[in-house]
N, C-alpha and C positions, 0 to 999 in steps of 0.2 A: 493906752492905744487910742488914737483918734477915732472918731466915729466913722469918718470917711474910709479909713483903712479897713475897719470891720465890715463896712458895707461892701467894699470892693472884694474882700475875701469871700463874703457870703455869695456875692454875685458870681465870682469865679467858681465857687463850689457848685452853685446851681447850674452853671454852664457846663461844668464837667459832668454832673449827673445827667443833665439834659442830653449831652452828647452821647453818653454811655447808653441812655435809654433810647436814643434816636438812631444811632448808627449800629448796625449789626453786621459782623463779618462771618459769613457761613463758610466752613471749610469745604474742600472738594469731596465729592461723594457723600454729601450730607444734604438733608432737606429739613427746614424748620417750618412748623405750622404756626401761623399767626392768627390769633383771635382778636376781634375788635368788640369790646364790650361783651365778652363772653360768647361771641358767635364766630364761627369759622369765617375768616376773611380771605387769606391767601397763603401761598407757600413761598418761602424765601429760598432762592436758589443759591448755589455757591458764589461767593463774592461779597461785595459791599452792598448792604441793603439799608433802607431808611424806613422807620416806623414812627408812629405818633406816640410819644411818651404818655403814660398813664391812661391811654385809651386802647392802644394795641399792646399785646403781650405775646411772647413766644410760649405757646402752650405745650408743644411736643417737638422733640428733636429726634430725627431718624437718620440712621446710616444706610446708605444705598448699596453697600458692598455685600458680597455673598458671605453668608454665615453658615458654619457647620453647627449642627445641634445634635447632641447625643440623645438618643431615645433610650430610656432606661430599659434594662432587661426585664422580660416578662415571660410567663409560662403560657404557651399556646398548645391547643389540643388538635392533633391531626385528624384526618377523616377516619383512620383506623384506630382512634382512641389512644394515641401515644403522646406523651407530654414532651414538649420541646422548650428549652430555655433559649429565648431569642432576644438579641439586642442589635441595634443598628445605629447608623448616623444619617442625619437628614441635612440637606443643603438647601437653603432658601435665600430669598432676596426681596427686600421691600421695593415694590414697583409703584405703589400709589400711597404717598404719605398721608393724604387726607383719610382714606379708608383705613389705613393702618392705625390712625389716631382714634377714629370713631366707630370702626366696624367691629372691633372686639376690645374687651377690657384688657386682655393680655393675649395677643396673637401667638406668642411663643408657647404658652401653656396649651392654647387651643390646638396648635399644630402638633404638639407632642402627644396629646390625648388622642387626637384623630389618627395619628400614625400608628399608635398602639392598637386601637380598635380595628383599623383597617388591616393591619398585619395579622391579627387574630382571625379575622374573617377570611382572608386569603388562604392562610395555612390550614384553616378548618375545612377547606374544600379539597385538600390534597392528602394523599397518603404519605407515610414517612419517607419512603425512598424517593418520591417525587420532590419533596422539599429540598433534598440535597442536589438534585439534578436541575431544578427549575428556579435557581436563585435569581436569575435575570428576570424571569417572568414575574416572580414575587415582587421584585423591586419596581418593575414597571407598573404593576397593578396598584401598589401603594402610592406611587407618584401620581397616577391618574386620579385616584380618589382625593388625595390631598390637594392637588392643583385645582380641581373643580371647586372644592369648598373654600380654599384659601384666597380665591379671587375676590370674595366679598370682604376679606380682611386686608386687601391691598398688598398681598404677599404672593410671590411666585415661587412654587416649590420646584427646584431644579432637578434633584435626584435624591434617591434613597438607596442606601447600601446596607445589606445585612452584614454584620461583623462576625457573629457567632451563632451557630445552630448546635445546641448541645442537648442530646437526648439523655435519658437516665443511664446510670452505669450498667444496669442489666441489659439495656438495649445495645449499648456500646459493645459489651462482651459478645452478645449474640451476633451483632453485625461483623465483628472481627472474626468470629468463628465461621460465619457465612463466607466472608471474603477469603479466608484461608482455604475452606473447602472448595470454593470456586477456582482458586488458583491451582490447587492440587488436581482438580478435575481437568483443567485446561492442560496441565503438565502431562497427565496420563493420556489425554486425547492426542496431544502433540507427539508423545512417544509412540503411541500406536500407529498414528499416521506415518511417522517416520519408518517404523518397521514395515508397514504395508507398502510404502513407496519403495523400500529396499527390496522386498520380495518381488514387486513388480519389475523393478530394474534388473534384478538377477534373472528372473524368468525371461524378460525381454532379451537380455544379453545371451542367455543360453539358446533361445530361439534363433537369434541372429547368427550365433556361432554354428548351430546345426545347419542352418540354411547355407552358410558359407562353406561348411564342410561338404554338404551334399552337392553344392555347385562345383566345388573343387573335384570331388570324386567323379561327378558326371563329366566334367571337362577332361579329366584324366582318362576316363574310359573312352570318350570320343577320340582323344588323341591316340590312345593305344590302338583302337579299332582302325583309325585312319592310317596309323603306322603299319599295322599288320596288312591292311588292304594294299597299301603302297608296296610293301615288301612282297606280297603274293604277286601283285601286278608286275613288279620288277623281275621276280623269278620266272614268271610265265613268259615275259618278254625275252629274257635272256635265253630260256629254254627254246623258245621258238626260233630265235636267231641262230642258236647253236645247231638246231635240227636243219634249218635252212642252209647253213654253211656246210654241214656234213653232206646234205643232198647235193649241193653244188660241187663239193670236192669229189664226190663219188663219180661225177660225170667226166671228170678230167682223166687224162691217160694215167693209168696206174692207181686210179682212185679205188677200184674194187679191191685191189690187193691191200691197200691201206686200211680200208674198212674192215676187211677180213681179219687183218692183224689186230686192229683196235678191239673188235668184238672178242677175239680170242683172249686178249690181255685182260679185259674186264671179266670174262668168264673165269679165268684162273684166279684173279684177285678176289672174286666173290667166294670161291671155294677156300681160298687161303684165310679169309676173315672168319668163315664158319669154323675152320679148324682151330683158330685162335680162341674163339669164344666157347668151344665145347671140348670136353675131354676125349671125345671119340673122333677119330679121323674119318672124314666123309670123303669117299671116292666115288665118282660116277660109275654106275654099273656097266655102262657102255661108253667107252671113250669116243666112239663114233658119233655120239650125240653132239659133241663139240662142233664137228663139221656140219651137222644138220642145223644146229643153232645159228651158225655163221651164215648158212645158205638162207635161212628164214630172214635174218636181219638184212642181208643184202637185197632180198626180194622186196622187203618193206622200204628200203632206201630208194630202190628203183621206182616203186609205185609212187612214193612221195615226190620224187623228181619229176615223173611224168605229169602228176597232178599240178605241180608248180608251173609246168609249161602251159 
């Protein structure tokens, strides 16, 4: 192989190496940290970048996407001295590549350890029942502590979620028994409230019915009294009109004779009724009493007629 060819190939190889060392293509959502002679120089952003070969070097490569991080399960002691097995998941994102490179030797381990210690501290201030009710508050407290510390590591802690809270088996059985007793208690209370409401409704219905009955009886009595009063008034009015007509008729020619005849007829009818209702025949001791009775009736009719005038 001629010397010129070998030199050309060597120069081509050096050119390729130089191009590779000089041109850097950074993917989207990535950031590369460049050191010049061992000292931080700059951060390469996504796209085509140029560095000085053999003087600059890419020391760290970071992804700027959001990452989930499983926090290992651990035992936490509550305020009422109950053990809880707790694990969770943490979401974080690199926001400062320079601090993420030099702020911590391993920011992932640092975040994990701090998440565990913060979780133990938060749960240690709560009683067992509260830990199940205040999951959101626990998550926010852990995020607050982590985010404050992770700023120095160039990391933003976005959120923390508890996956499982597992108490010991004895506590689980006791909690289940408590829940069962509470449900039975609510059922008994609900049944008693139903019976109480039923009795109230029945009593109210009976009261309303009694009121309606009394109102009906009252109205019926009023109606009867009004009917009787109207009947008495009508009878009295009819009697007065009859007496007035009799008095008027007695003044007419032959009226006295007609009145005498009518009084005699009524007298006889009265004795006939007495005879029908009794076993003994009743006869007036003095038949002349009939004429005396007629005379008295006629005198009364005359007096009534004179008063009418």
